[in-house]
LOLOKE-567162 format. One record per atom (N, C-alpha, C): x, y, z. Coordinates in steps of 0.1 Angstrom, whole numbers, plus 5000, padded with zeros to 4 digits. Example, Ala and Ser with C-alpha at 12.3 -4.5 7.8 and 13.67 -1.06 7.14 Angstrom:
<marses>
513249435078
512349555078
513249675078
512849785071
513749895071
512950005079
</marses>
This chain:
<marses>
500849885000
500050005000
500950135000
500550224992
501250344991
501250425004
502350485008
502350575019
501650705015
500850765024
500150895021
500951005027
501151115019
501851235023
501051355021
500951445030
500251565029
501151685031
500951795024
501851915024
501052035028
501752125035
501152255037
502252365035
502052465027
503052565024
502652695031
503652765036
503552895042
504552985036
504153115034
505253205030
505153245015
506353275010
506553334997
506453244985
506553304973
506553224961
507753124960
508853164966
509953064966
509652944973
509052964985
508552844993
507552764985
506652834978
505652754970
506252674959
507352724953
508052644943
508652524949
509352554961
510052444967
509052334972
507952374977
506952284981
506452194969
506252254958
505852174946
506952084942
508152124943
509252034940
509351914949
509051944962
509051834972
507951734969
506751794966
505651704963
505951614951
506551664941
506851584929
507951484932
508851524941
509851434945
509251314952
508351334961
507751214968
506851134959
506151204950
505351134940
506251034932
507451084929
508350994921
508850874929
508750884943
509150774951
507950684955
506750714949
505650624951
504650674961
504850784967
503850834977
502550884970
501450864978
500250924973
500051054981
499851164973
499751294979
498251324982
497951354994
496551374998
496451515004
495251575005
495051705012
495451705026
495951815031
496451825044
495451795055
494151815052
493051785062
492851635063
493351555054
493051415055
494151345064
493751215068
494751135075
495851095066
497151115071
498251075062
499351005071
500250945064
501350875071
502450975074
502551085065
503551185066
502951325064
503251415072
502851555070
504151645069
504151715058
505351805056
504851955056
505352035065
504952175066
506152255062
506052325051
507152415046
506952555053
507752585062
507452695072
508052825067
507652935074
508053075071
508353135085
509253235085
509553305097
509753455095
509153505084
509453645081
508753745091
507753695098
507053775108
506653685120
506253755131
505753675142
504553595139
503653645130
502453575126
502853455118
503953465109
504353345102
504953245111
505653285122
506053185132
504853115138
503853185142
502753135149
501953035140
501853075127
501152985118
501952855115
503252865115
504052755113
503852655124
503852705137
503652615148
502252555148
501352635145
499952595145
499752475135
500352485123
500152385113
500952255117
502052265124
502752155129
501952085139
501352155149
500552095159
499252035153
498752095143
497552045137
497851905131
498951895124
499351765118
499551655129
500151695140
500351595151
498951545156
497951635157
496651605163
495951515153
496051545140
495351465130
495751325130
496951295132
497451155132
498651145141
498451115154
499651115163
500651015159
500350915151
501250815147
502050855134
501650965128
502351005116
503751065118
504551065108
505751135108
505551285104
505851375113
505651515111
506951575107
507051645096
508251705090
508051855090
509051925095
509052075094
510252105085
509952185075
511052235066
511052385065
512152435060
512152585056
512652675066
512252805065
512852915072
512652915087
511452875092
511252865107
512152765112
512352655105
513252545109
514752605111
515152685101
516452735102
516652825114
515652895118
515752985129
515452915143
514552825143
514152765156
514052615156
514752545147
514652405145
515052325158
516052375166
516452315178
515252305188
514452415189
513352415198
512252305194
512052295181
511052195176
511452055180
512752025179
513251895182
513251865198
513551975205
513651955220
512251925225
511251995220
509851975226
509151855220
509751785210
509151665205
508051695195
507951815190
506851855181
506951785168
508151765163
508351705150
509251585150
509151505140
510051385139
511251415131
511151515122
512251545112
512251695109
513351755108
513451885103
514351885091
513951975081
514651975068
515052125066
516252155065
516752295063
516552345049
516952465047
516752525034
517752485023
518652405027
519552345016
519352185016
518252135022
518051995023
516751945016
516052035010
514752005005
514851904993
515951914986
516151824975
516451684979
516751664992
517051534998
515951485007
514751545006
513651505014
513351365014
513251305003
512851155002
513751075010
515151095008
516051015015
516051035030
515951165034
515851195049
514651135055
513551135047
512251085052
512350935054
512950865044
513050725044
513850675057
514850745060
515650715071
514850735084
514150845084
513350875096
512250765098
511650725087
510550625088
511150495094
512350455089
513050335094
513350345109
513850465113
514050485127
512850475136
511750525131
510450525138
509950385139
510150305128
509650165128
510550075138
511850095137
512750015145
512750055160
512450185163
512550235176
511250325179
510150255181
508850335183
509050435195
508550555192
508650655203
509950735204
510950685196
512250755197
512250885190
512850985196
512851125190
514251165185
515351095190
516651135186
517051085172
516951175163
517151135149
518651115146
518951065134
520351055130
521051195132
522251195136
522951315140
522951425130
523151395117
523251495107
521851565104
520751505109
519451575107
518951645119
519751645130
519251695143
519051855142
519951915135
519852065134
520152105119
519452215114
519752255101
521152315100
521752305088
523052355087
523052505087
524152565091
524352715091
524652745076
523752835070
523852865056
524752985053
525253045063
526053165061
527253145052
527753025052
528952995043
528552915031
527252895029
526752815017
527052885004
527652814995
527852874981
527152804970
526652684973
526052604962
524552624962
524052634950
522552654948
521952504948
520952484956
520352354956
519452334945
519752244936
518852214924
517552144928
516552214925
515152154926
514452174913
513552084910
512852104897
511452054898
510652114889
509252074889
508852034875
507851944874
507251914861
505851984860
505351984848
504152054846
502951994852
501952074855
500652024860
499552054850
498851954846
497851964835
496852074839
496452164829
495452264831
495952394835
497252404838
497852534842
498652594830
498752724830
499452794819
500552884824
500552914838
501553004844
502152934855
503552954856
504252874867
505352974873
505452954886
506553024893
507852944892
508953004889
510152934887
511253004896
511752924906
512852974914
514152974907
514853084907
516153084900
517253144909
516853184921
517853244930
517553214944
518553214953
518353194967
519253284975
518953314987
519853394996
519753544994
520353615003
520353765002
521553815010
522153925004
523353985010
523054125016
521754165016
521454305018
521454345033
520954255042
520954275056
520154405060
518954415055
518154525060
517954505075
517854615082
517954605097
516854525103
515654505096
514554445102
514454295098
515254245089
514954125081
515854005086
515153895089
515853775093
516253685082
515853715070
515953625058
517453595055
518353685055
519753655052
520353545062
519753545074
520253445084
519653305082
518453295076
517853165074
517953115060
518353205050
518453165037
519953165032
520753235040
522153245036
522453345025
523653345020
524053445010
523553414996
523753504986
523153484973
523753364966
522853294960
523253174952
522253164940
522853154928
521953154916
521953024909
520852994903
520752874895
521352894882
522052794877
522752804864
521852834852
522352914843
521552954831
521152834823
522052744821
521752624813
520652534820
520852514833
519852434841
518452504840
518452634841
517152704841
516452694827
517252704817
516752694803
516152554801
516852444806
516352314804
515052294811
514852344823
513552324830
512452404822
512752524818
511752604811
511352534798
512352474791
511952394779
510952284782
511252214793
510352104797
508952164800
508952274807
507652334811
506852384799
507552434789
506952484777
506352364769
507052254769
506652134762
505352084769
505252104782
504052054789
502852154789
503052264782
501952354780
501952484788
503052504796
503152634802
503452744792
502852854794
503052974785
503653094791
503553094805
503953214812
504853174824
506053234825
507053204835
507153324844
507053304857
507253404867
508553374874
509553454872
510853434878
510853484893
511253394902
511253434916
512653394922
512853464934
514053444941
513953514955
514853484964
514853554976
515253704974
516253714966
516753854961
517053844946
515953844939
516053814924
516953904917
517054034922
517954124915
519454084915
519854004925
521253954926
521553834916
520553794909
520753674900
521953694891
522853594892
524053594883
525253654889
525153734900
526353794905
527353694910
526953584916
527853474921
528253384909
527653404898
528153324886
528953404877
529353524881
530253614873
529553694862
528153704863
527453774853
527353924857
528254004853
528254144856
529054174868
529654294868
530454344880
529654434888
529554404901
528754484910
529554614914
529054724911
529654854915
528554934922
529055044928
528055124936
527055184926
527455224914
526555284905
525555184899
525955064895
525154964889
525354834897
524654814908
524954704917
524354574911
523354584903
522654454898
522254474884
521754364878
521054384865
521454294854
522754284851
523154214839
522754064839
522953994850
522553854851
521053834848
520253914854
518753904852
518453934837
519054034831
518754064817
519153944808
520253884811
520753774803
519753654805
519253634817
518353524819
517053544812
516453664813
515253694806
515353674791
516453724785
516753714771
516853564767
517453484775
517653344771
516353274772
515553294782
514253224783
513253274773
513353404768
512453454758
512653384745
513753324743
514053254730
513453114730
512953064741
512452924741
511052914735
510852834725
509552824718
508452784728
507352844726
506252814735
506052904746
507152974751
506953074762
506553204756
505353254760
504853374755
504953494764
505053464777
505153574787
506253544798
506953644802
507853634813
507553744823
507353714835
507153814846
508353804856
508653914862
509653924872
509053934886
509653864895
509253874909
509754004915
509754014928
510154134935
511554174932
511754304929
513054364925
513554464935
514854464936
515554574943
515454704935
514954814941
514854934932
516154974925
517254954931
518554994925
518854924912
518154814909
518454744897
517954824885
516954914887
516354984876
517255104871
517955084860
518755184854
518255204839
518755304832
518355324818
518755194810
519855144812
520255024804
519454904807
519054884820
518254774824
516854794818
516254904818
514954934812
514954914797
516054964791
516154954776
516154804772
516954724780
517054584777
515754514778
514954544789
513654484791
512654524780
512654654777
511754704767
511954624753
513154594750
513454524738
512954374738
512554324749
512054184750
510554194750
509954164739
508454174738
507754074746
508353974751
507653874760
507653914774
508454024778
508454064792
507254144795
506554104806
505354174810
505654304817
504954414814
505254544821
504554544835
505054464844
504554444857
505654434866
505954534874
507154544882
506854564897
507454474905
507254484920
508554544925
508554674929
509754744934
509454764949
510154684957
509954694972
510354834977
509554894984
509755034990
510055025005
509154975013
509254955027
508955085035
509355205030
509055325036
509155445026
508255545028
508355655019
508955775026
509755745036
510455855044
511955825045
512755915041
514155895040
514855855053
514355915064
514955885077
514655745081
513455695078
513155555081
513955465072
514055495059
514755415050
516255395055
516755505060
518155495065
518255395077
517355405086
517355315098
517055175093
516355155082
516055025077
517254965070
518255045067
519455005058
519054975044
518155055039
517655015025
518455075014
519355165016
520455205007
519955274995
518855344996
518355434986
517455534992
517255644985
516355754991
515055754983
514055834988
512855834981
512955904967
513955994966
514156064953
514755954943
515655874948
516155774939
515055674935
514155634944
513055544941
512155614931
511855744933
510955814924
511555814910
512855824909
513555824896
513455684889
513455574897
513355444892
511955424886
510855474893
509555464887
509455544875
510055654874
510055744862
510655664850
511755604853
512455524842
511455414836
510855344845
509955244841
508755294833
508255404837
507055464831
507455534818
508655574816
509155634804
509355524794
509855404799
510155294790
508955214785
508055194794
506855114792
505555204792
504655174784
503355254784
502455204796
502355284806
501455264817
501755124823
502955104828
503254974835
502554964848
502354844853
501854814866
503054814876
503054904885
504154904895
503554874909
504054774916
503554734929
504654744939
504254734952
505354754962
504954694975
505854694985
505654654999
505954775008
505154785019
505454895028
505354835042
506254875051
506154835065
505754955074
504754935082
504355045091
504855025105
505055135113
505455115126
506855065129
507855095119
509255065121
509755135134
510655075141
511155145154
511455295151
510855375160
511155525159
510255595149
509355525142
508555595132
507555695139
507755815136
506855925142
505655945133
504756025138
503556055130
503956135117
504956215118
505456295107
506056205096
506856105101
507456005092
506455925085
505455875092
504355805086
503555885076
503356015079
502656105070
503456115057
504756125058
505656135047
505456015038
505455895044
505255765037
503955765030
502855805036
501555805030
501455895018
502056015020
502056115008
502956054997
504055995000
504855944989
504255824981
503655734988
503055624981
501855674973
501155774978
500055824969
500555894957
501655964959
502256024947
502755924937
503255804941
503755704932
502555634925
501455634931
500255574924
500455424921
500755344931
500955204928
499755134924
499955024916
498754944912
498354854924
499254804931
498954724943
500054754953
499654744966
500554774977
500354674988
501354594992
501254505003
501754575015
500954575026
501254655038
501454555050
502454575057
502754485069
503154575081
502554545092
503054605105
504454545108
505354635112
506654585116
506554475126
507354365124
507454255133
508854235137
509054235151
510454225156
510954085153
512154075149
512853945146
514053935154
514053835163
515253815172
516553795164
517553865167
518853855160
519053965150
518054045147
518254155137
518554285144
519154375137
519554505143
518354585148
517254575141
516054655145
515454605158
515654475161
515154425173
515654495185
516854545185
517454625196
517354775195
516554825185
516454965184
515455025194
515755145198
514855215207
513655265199
512555305207
511455355200
510555255194
510455135200
509455035194
508055095195
507355085183
506055135182
504955045187
503955085195
502955005200
502154925188
501754805191
501054725181
499854795176
499154865185
497854935181
498155045171
499255115172
499655215163
500055155150
500855045150
501254985138
499954945129
499054875136
497854835129
496954945124
496855055132
496155165127
496755225114
498055245114
498755295102
498655195091
498655065093
498454965083
497054985076
496054995085
494755015079
494555135070
495255245074
495255365066
495855345052
496955275052
497655245039
496855145031
496255045037
495454945030
494255015023
493655105030
492555185024
493055265012
494255325013
494755395002
495155304991
495755184994
496055094984
494955044975
493755024982
492554994975
492155094965
492255224969
491855334960
492755344948
494155334951
495055334940
494855224930
494655104935
494454994927
493255014917
492155064923
490955084915
491255194904
491955294908
492255404898
493055344887
494055254890
494855194879
494055114870
493255024875
492354944867
491455024859
490855124864
489955214857
490655284845
491955314847
492655374836
492755294824
492555164825
492555064814
491255044807
490155094813
488855084807
488755154794
488355084784
488255144770
489455104762
490555054768
491755014761
491754874757
492354844746
492554704741
493654634748
493454504751
494454434758
494454284754
495454214757
495554064756
495454004770
494753894772
494753824784
494753674782
495453604791
495553454790
494553404800
493553324795
492553274803
493053154811
492553154824
493153054833
492052964840
490953024844
489952944852
488552994851
487552914853
486152954853
485953054864
485053154861
484653254872
483353304869
482353274877
480953314874
480453224863
479153224861
478453144851
478753194837
479253114829
479553144815
480753234812
481653244822
482853324820
484153244824
485253284818
486553244822
487353374826
488253354835
489053464840
490553444837
491153554835
492653554833
493253684835
494453704831
495253824834
495853884822
495854024822
496454094811
497954094814
498754154805
500154164807
500554244820
499654334823
499854424835
499254354848
498754234847
498254154857
496954214863
496154264853
494754304857
493854184854
493154144864
492254024862
490954064855
490653994844
489554024836
488753894833
487453914829
486653794825
486453804810
486153684805
485753674791
484653574789
483653604782
482553514780
483053384773
482653274779
483053144773
483253034783
483652924779
483852804788
485252764788
485452634793
486752584795
487552574782
486852584771
487652574758
488652694757
488452794765
489352914764
490552894773
490552794782
491652784792
492952774784
493952854788
495252854783
495352934770
494252994765
494353064753
494553214756
495253284747
495453424748
494353494739
493553574745
492453644738
492653794738
492053854729
492254004727
490854074727
490854184733
489554264733
489754394740
488554464742
488554594749
488054574763
488754634773
488454624787
487254714790
486254654796
485054734801
484954694816
484054774823
483854754837
482354744840
481854634846
480454624849
480354594864
479754684871
479554664885
480854614893
481954684889
483154654895
483954534890
483354464880
483954344874
484554384860
485754354858
486454394845
486254284835
485854324823
485454224813
486254264800
486754154793
487354174780
486354134770
486054234762
484954214751
485554214737
</marses>
């Protein structure tokens, strides 16, 4: 009888890619993959630790797995494991922990753990090399993971980079993901060719710090004036040449990557979607300096200008943190005014979360939780207004959209190149097809006619 394995993913698109790769790895070993809510022999939780809420959710899902089947093997993988794996093992919550450079070896680690559990029921002391995740600060090798296509899908997230060297004062990620490591260009091309053959038409490139892609592979020289860019440009150009790939999107970008030459190179790639996520975090220079973000609001403003000059009405999205240590009412007002000036299509807002071991954790002037949440609600309301204004600006314009899934009776839904969600009259025969029409708006629903 096949062993049953259930997965739950928390966190970013990189985690989602890694979870899918682990799922397919276990399928290849003969496991039956079942929903997390069902009884399984093995539960794998790919954890996140970017905020306190992420920590709490990670623990909750681990505890839920243990309650669903006390006899099952419970596996915790990912970023929370890197930060707090020792605690998980000490309190007996999990049977196996898998660090951020061990996911490609999940099947082997799991098989060993299952043997130990069978031979020594109730035993918690795992083989020594799996007791604690490895320290990734000196890791230089990119862990190769791969995925195969899934029938019925046309868009796929593709991890091409791991790690971060930026050390923003609030961020734990460089400590749990290690330094920058890039996937080889040839290996990436091979996977994209396979995905294209299996019907994928749109690739979304993701990474922990995507802008650093290729620096560790010798693609481009990092200088103060042009710290990033050449490697990512080369990657986009190489993937655009693969038959069957019609669209390429970029994940979150470091604002400093946007230069005239970078924009010119992307404009020349007709398959590149004009949809850019430039992480901001604060619209106040004094807060940016405390965050160690390495740019000013004027520099950020210039990056948005370059994108808007190069592309016709691109979608620019961002992230903002509220209540960073020492943030005054005046500094928050400056952020609110700046983001409104920028007119983002979408804006993800997060109250600042203290992370043990980061510089910001020891800063004076920690802002009360109630103030953080109040400021977040203000920015979220503004984000909704800006998003609606952006979508309304496309009403009456012609656009292409790739249809993905049914939505409402008699309609399919998909996304334009700018990632505006639209409907088109029709059935499942439209799935995966690129359709053209004029965008209209009916009762707040955007339709391609």
